[in-house]
C-alpha positions in Angstrom: 0.0 0.0 0.0 1.3 3.4 -1.0 1.1 6.2 1.4 1.6 9.9 0.6 4.5 11.4 2.5 4.7 15.1 3.4 8.3 16.2 3.9 9.0 19.1 6.2 12.2 20.6 7.5 12.4 19.8 11.2 13.6 23.2 12.5 12.1 25.7 10.1 8.8 23.8 9.5 9.2 24.5 5.8 7.2 22.1 3.6 9.6 20.7 1.1 7.9 18.1 -1.0 5.2 15.4 -1.3 6.2 11.9 -2.3 4.9 8.3 -1.7 6.3 5.4 0.3 5.4 1.8 0.5 6.3 -0.5 3.5 9.7 -1.3 2.0 10.6 2.4 1.5 9.4 3.2 5.0 11.5 0.4 6.5 14.6 1.6 4.5 14.1 5.1 5.9 14.0 3.8 9.4 17.0 1.5 8.9 19.2 4.1 7.2 18.0 7.3 8.7 17.6 8.8 5.2 14.4 9.5 3.3 13.4 6.7 0.9 10.3 6.8 -1.3 8.5 4.8 -4.0 8.6 6.2 -7.5 5.3 5.6 -9.2 6.7 6.5 -12.6 9.8 4.4 -12.3 8.1 1.7 -10.3 10.9 1.3 -7.8 12.3 2.4 -4.4 14.6 5.5 -4.5 16.6 7.4 -1.9 16.1 11.1 -2.0 19.3 12.7 -3.3 20.8 9.5 -4.8 21.6 11.4 -8.0 21.6 15.1 -6.9 23.3 14.6 -3.5 20.4 16.4 -1.8 19.8 13.7 0.7 17.4 14.1 3.6 18.3 12.9 7.1 15.0 11.9 8.8 14.7 13.2 12.4 11.2 11.9 13.1 8.3 10.2 11.3 4.6 10.7 12.1 1.6 8.8 10.9 -1.8 10.5 10.6 -4.9 9.6 12.5 -6.2 7.3 9.8 -2.8 5.7 9.3 -2.9 6.3 5.5 -0.4 9.2 5.3 3.1 10.0 6.7 5.0 13.1 7.7 8.8 13.0 7.5 10.6 15.7 9.6 14.0 16.0 8.0 17.3 17.8 8.6 17.8 19.6 5.3 20.6 22.3 5.1 19.6 25.7 3.7 21.8 25.4 0.7 20.1 22.2 -0.5 17.1 22.0 -2.9 14.3 19.5 -2.7 12.6 20.2 -6.0 13.8 18.9 -9.4 13.2 22.4 -10.8 16.1 23.8 -8.7 13.8 25.4 -6.2 14.3 24.9 -2.5 10.7 23.6 -2.0 8.3 21.9 -4.5 5.6 24.3 -3.2 6.6 27.6 -4.9 3.6 28.2 -7.1 1.1 30.4 -5.2 -2.4 30.0 -6.6 -4.4 31.8 -3.9 -3.8 34.5 -1.3 -1.0 36.9 -0.7 0.6 35.2 2.3 2.6 37.0 4.9 6.3 37.6 5.6 5.6 37.5 9.4 6.8 34.0 10.4 8.7 33.3 13.6 10.2 30.2 11.9 12.3 32.6 9.9 14.6 32.8 12.9 15.5 29.1 12.3 16.1 29.9 8.6 18.2 32.9 9.6 20.3 30.7 11.8 20.9 28.3 8.9 21.9 31.2 6.6 24.4 32.6 9.2 25.7 29.0 9.8 26.3 28.7 6.0 28.2 32.0 5.9 30.5 30.8 8.7 31.1 27.6 6.8 31.7 29.2 3.4 33.2 32.5 4.6 32.5 34.5 1.3 34.7 37.5 1.0 31.9 40.1 0.4 29.8 38.9 3.4 29.4 41.1 6.4 28.5 38.0 8.5 31.7 36.3 7.4 33.7 39.4 8.3 32.3 39.2 11.8 33.3 35.6 12.1 36.8 36.4 10.8 37.2 39.0 13.5 36.3 36.6 16.2 34.2 36.3 19.4 35.3 39.7 20.9 34.1 41.6 17.9 30.8 39.7 17.8 30.1 40.3 21.5 31.0 44.0 21.0 28.5 44.3 18.2 25.8 42.7 20.3 26.4 45.2 23.1 26.3 48.1 20.7 23.1 46.9 19.2 21.5 46.4 22.6 22.3 50.0 23.5 20.8 51.2 20.2 17.6 49.3 21.0 17.4 51.0 24.4 17.8 54.4 22.8 15.3 53.7 20.1 12.8 52.5 22.7 12.9 55.9 24.3 11.8 57.6 21.1 8.3 57.6 19.5 9.7 56.3 16.1 8.3 52.7 15.8 10.1 52.0 12.5 13.4 53.0 14.1 12.7 50.7 17.1 11.8 47.8 14.8 15.0 48.3 12.8 17.2 48.3 15.9 15.5 45.2 17.4 16.1 43.4 14.0 19.8 44.4 14.1 20.1 43.1 17.6 18.4 39.7 16.8 20.6 39.3 13.7 23.8 39.9 15.8 22.5 37.7 18.5 22.1 35.0 15.9 25.7 35.4 14.7 26.8 35.1 18.4 24.6 31.9 18.8 26.2 30.3 15.7 29.6 31.2 17.0 28.8 29.5 20.3 27.0 26.6 18.5 23.7 27.3 20.4 20.6 26.9 18.3 17.2 28.7 18.6 15.6 25.4 19.7 17.7 25.4 22.9 16.7 29.0 23.7 13.0 28.1 23.1 13.3 25.0 25.2 14.7 27.1 28.1 11.8 29.6 27.7 9.3 26.8 27.7 10.8 25.2 30.8 10.6 28.5 32.6 7.0 28.9 31.6 6.1 25.4 32.8 7.8 26.0 36.1 6.2 29.4 36.6 2.7 28.1 35.8 3.1 25.3 38.4 3.7 27.9 41.2 
């Protein structure tokens, strides 16, 4: 029996693709830790990325309530693409609605972008320049941006305040990458604090 598989990036929650899996493909996914599917056109099992190199490490698998569909949560670096068209996600054709840019999951995406800058260190990148200067410079910038947020908060210019908070969050993200601390760890700490405070 073939089951549709929704593939979602584990950290950013970005929906990457839809594929199908039979029992053999599902078992291979569990055994290897990498996404396997069943190709209806080629009539065979295939491992995602076997030709392109864009493999997907599976973090967790969910089955829906009717047990006839699957959700693969995968670790999929920001530089990789899931779609054969060369797009990051197969879901890039908007056919209704305008959507919104306001998505807190972007913080996870930002973390991956900054991580990539640290790995590749492109010459023209401001982020890479910070990493080249080291921890002291990064910490200094975080301090400067924090002061600028305080100053902006004292004014009535909302746009200026938003810009300064965005600068602070960006530089905090650079510091987090330097210290190898992901947003998930920060969120877990906040959740733990909330749970403890609600029990009091």
